[in-house]
N, C-alpha and C positions, 0 to 999 in steps of 0.2 A: 535575521532570517534570509538576508539577501544572498549569502553564500549557498544556501540550499536551493534557491530558485533555479540555478543553472542545471540542477539535477532532475527537475521535472521533465518527463520525456517529451521530446518532439516526435510525434508519431508519424507513421508511414502515411502516404497519400490517401489511404483508405479511411482515415480518421480526421475529424475536425476538432481542433484544440480550442477549448473554451478559455475564459480568462484565468490567468495564473495569479494567485494571491498568497498572502502569508501573514503571519502574526507572531508576536512574542508574548507569551503568557507567563504568569507568575504562579507557582505552586509552592505552598509552604515557605514563602519568602525567597524562593530561587526562580530564576528565569529559564525558560526553555522555548524553543521555536518550532514553528510548523509552516510548511508551504503546501499548496494544494491546487489542483486543476481538474476540470472535467473534460471528457472527450466523447464525441458522438460518432458512430459509424456512419460514413457517408451513404451507404446503400440501404440503411435502415435506421432512421433516427430514433427508434425505440430502444436501440442498443446503446447503452451509455457506460463509459468507463470513468472511474474516479481514482486519482492518485494523491496520496498525502505522504509527505516525508517529514518526520519529526526528529528533531535533535533534542533529546531529553536531558542531555548533559549527564546522563547516569543517575538522574534524580529518581529515586524509588517512588512509584505511584504516579509519575507524570505520563501524559499521553496514553498510549495503548498498553502501558505496563501491566495493569490488572488483568486485561484480557489475555495478554501474553502469558502471564504467570499461571492463569487458570488452565489453559490448553487442554480442555476436556476433549477426549476422543470418543467418538461413537459413530455408528452407521445404522441408518434406517432406510427404507425405500425412498423416503422424501429428503433426507439430509445426511451429509457426511461431515465430520469434523476430525481432522487428523494432522499430524506433524510430518515434516519432510524438510527438504532444502530447496533453495533457489540460488543457483550459481554459487554453491558452496556455503551459503549462509542459512542458518536455521530458520524455518518458516512454519507457520500455522495456517491451515487451509480450512475454509468453510464452504461447502457446496450445498445450496438450497436447490434441489433438483426440481421441486414443484414450480418454483418461480424463476428458474434459470438465472439464479444469482450466484456468483462465484467470487470469493474474496480470499486474500492472503495477507498475512502480516509477516514481514521479513525483519529479523533482528540482526542488525549490523554492528558488530564490535561493541556489544554491551552499551550502546549509546543511542543508536538511530533506529527508528521504525520506518519501514516503507510499507504502506498500506495500499493495496490495489483492489478495487471492487468493480465487477462487471454486472450490470443489470440487463436482463432480457437477452443474454448472450450465450456463449459456449465457453467451456473451461479452457479451450485452446487460446482464447483471447488473453488469458493471464500470461501465457507464454509470449504472445505478441508484445505485450507491455514490458515484460521482463527483459526482452531483447533490446528494448530502447532505454532501459534504466542502467546507469553506470554505478552499480553497487560498490565496486572497488573505489571509485572516485568519492562516493559518499563516505566510505570508511576512512579515506585519506584526510577528511576534514577533522578527524579526532585529534 
């Protein structure tokens, strides 16, 4: 997982980066890796971001695979779930409008998942994180 570590974002000066960590897991006899870190908005420590990057090595069922495959879409006054893209890569978005939680899962080259979640924040914060993540660099690891 060490190669993935360098792709965890180094955020702008408005955010405090927590500890970066990672692990290698085994799923049905095959190994895959994940790295993750949390981030706190300096001006409001109740606003927290979380980023995980997974290299599933294309193993079906590993990591966020099942959530990705489901990709249920709907919209209510409290919640939206929909598909789209992030910097040219397919993405799945979940917006919990009641709790101000916004998340996305970006699928990079049929192998990597980049998961970004914002708690107690605004949807624009996803864009802030996306601008700090090198999605093409992650794809280059394949």
